C-alpha positions, 0 to 999 in steps of 0.5 A: 325580441320579447313582448312585455308581459303586460301586452302579452296578457292583453293579447291573450285576454283579447283572444279569450274575449272573442274566440268561441270557446264552446264546441257545442255551437253547431249542436246548440243551434240545431237544438234551438231550431229543432225546438223552435215553432216553425211558424216563428223560426228562432234562426231569424233572431239569433245573432253571432259574431259572424253576423253584421248586426251582432255588434249593434245588437250587443251594444244598443243596450250596453249602458256601462261602457266599462264592459265593452272593452276589447278584453271583455268576453263577448257572448257566443251569440244573442237571441233577441226573442220575439216570441215566448217559444224563443224564450222556452227554446233558449232555456231548454237548449242551454240546459241541455248543453250546459251553457250559461244564459244571461237575461237582459232587458234594458241593460242598466245593470250597473255591473253589466251582469246581464251581458258579461260573464267570465265563462262562455255564455249567450244573451237572451235579449228581451228588448222586443218584448215591449208592449204596454197595455193600460186599462184605466177602468180597473187602473192597471196595465200589463207591461212587458219587461223590454219596455222602458219606464218612459214608454210606461209613463207615456202610455199612462199619460196618453190615457189619463192625466190623474194616473201615474206609476211609482217607479224610477226617474230615469226613463230609459231604464228597462222595466224587467230589471227595475221592477224585479230588483225592487224599483224606487222613485220620487213617489215612494214616500206616498205609494212605496216601491215599484214592487209594492204596486205589482199585482201579477206576472208572467214567467217562463220557468226552468222547465219552459212552462209559462206561469202566472201568479196563481200557477207559480205560487205566492213564494215565487211571485214574492221572490221575483218582486224584489230579488232579481227575477234572473235568479228564478226564471225569465219574466215576460211581463208584469201587471202593475197597479196605477196610482192616483196623481193630482192634475197639477203637481209642484216641483223645485230644484234649488242649490245651496253652497257651503257659503249659503249655509249648506251644512245646516240645511243638509243637517235639517234635511236629514232630520226632517225629509223622512218625516214630511208630508208623504206627498213630498219627496226631496232628493239631495245631491252633493257635488262640487262647485266653484267657490264665489267667495274664494275664486279658484277654490272648490266648494260643496254644492247641495242641490235639492230636487223635489216632487210634491203631489199638490199645489205650490201654495200647500207646498210652501206652507209645508216647507215654511213650517217643517223645512224653513232652513231651505228658504224656498220661495214661490219663484222656486216652485213650478206647477205642472202635470205629473208627466211634465214632472217626469221630464223635469226630473230628468232635466229635459228643457222646459216645454219638451213634449212627452214623446221624448220619453219614447227615446230609448237612447239615454241622455248625456246627463244620465249615468248611462252610455258612459263609464261609471261606478255606483255604490249604495248605503242606507242612512238610519241616524241623522249625521251630526254637523261635524260628520257632515263637514267631514264628508263635505271636505272629502267630497271636495277633495275627491271632486268627481264623486257625487253623493245623493240622499233619497229620503224614505219614511211615509208609506215606506215605513208602513210596509213590513220588511218581509212584505217583499225581498227588499227589507230596507223599510222602517228605520231607514232615513234615506237610500244613499247613492255614490256615483262617479263617471268618466269618458273614453279618454279617461278610461285608462284611469278607470281603476283610479276613479273606481277607487275614489268612489270606494274612498268616499264609501269608506269615509261614510262608514261611521254614519250608515247602517251596519251588521249588515251594512245594507245595500240596494239591489238595483244599485248592483255593486260587485264590491259586496261579493261575487258568487262563482256558483261552485261548491261555496255558492251558498256561503259566497251568496250570503256575503252580498245576500244579507246586505241586499236582503237582510232577514229575507235572504234565507227564504229566498235561498229556499225558494230558489232551491225549490224552483231551480234546484240545479241553479240554471238561472245564475249570475255573479250575484244571483240567489244560490241554492242550498248546499244539499241542492247542488249537482 
């Protein structure tokens, strides 16, 4: 009796996924223990597949379940570091034994690159580094990378009702990946990206040295504020600059369908959203709804979600003057504190206490703890109405793919494209997100759902940036290219590097070649070294 080839392949993959392929396990554990501080033994925070807590530790910050299938290779072990010496030991022993180390903070990497690899590896998990120390007097805070954004917002709100921080609207996102990849949120038109508000950092380099901004130098500090710190070292914490917010802000969430003139409203949104008062951010999300005029049919649904750093009277005056097409009314507007607006944007029920932001388990309505695929684009010229109708038709046809426009302009257009590795500043109207998710029962059709996202991405080609077609690092997308970290590493890196970093790519490669010449800190989309720097 013969096994079908398909089942034989899956059987082999499962063996590969779970079999410890590194013969150096015992010796690397000896190395870790030898280098560990006797007062803080590393053995107490090492989890292997033989440990009953291994699966829990692995899965508690594994946010995209696409990468938790049985055939996916699992880490040989996990170091859930609690002291800096654990980080130093992990780096030095991994170098000594030529073992790949993946660094994870919140686990929201959309392609799972912080906890998945095609070769034997282990995870340095930073979730225990989660302190947030706010200093209202000098309007700063030191935030460790394992903290989640919700914990940061909560700590700030506990000290002040007139301070906030411009970062993402998903409270369970880990600080480490969010900040090091650029970070954006609904205050970026007023205050820029998250990385535009970082003033210091502490990092462990490839030699195990602990550096701050002064000792690491401006080049390395620049690189870890927008190009993904995992290409350069292990960041322990960032010092953030708090921003001022009014005691009361205004929010709204309104939806218009195709029958309610959605085409003209979306057309206007693309023309004015990046030119509005910089205190106003209006996100647009396109999806599919049931038609009211043609029961049984599907139609486009355009939802506008806004944060205005001011009162509702001023907001209505601005909207009536610059975006009257939306037809915003006083009843649509809700005044609240800034921290309440964080809960509103995350779709918590009204009256939810701010303590909900401390919950590290994602809500069901987030693209987390589910199966999903994300892609990104940049809109640089408003789409014509015919183009909008063309895309509407495709969204309704695909049905499952959501398209979101996050307007820029304001402060984003005032900061030079070389100020940080993130280059998408002046000339970009909006960051576009493509997103699709599915449940466990649908996982067998995962390839189909991923292909739907690629189809919508392809249909948007005439309307988005080109040469290169730009992408956002925090919306990690493996479709843009993979680095095998071999002889072609530099050229492979350029495939995705120019899309993420544009003119900043070469500077990043030069910095990488200087601080990590042997490419220890690497993943499938990391910054490569120059060809001459390879081993």
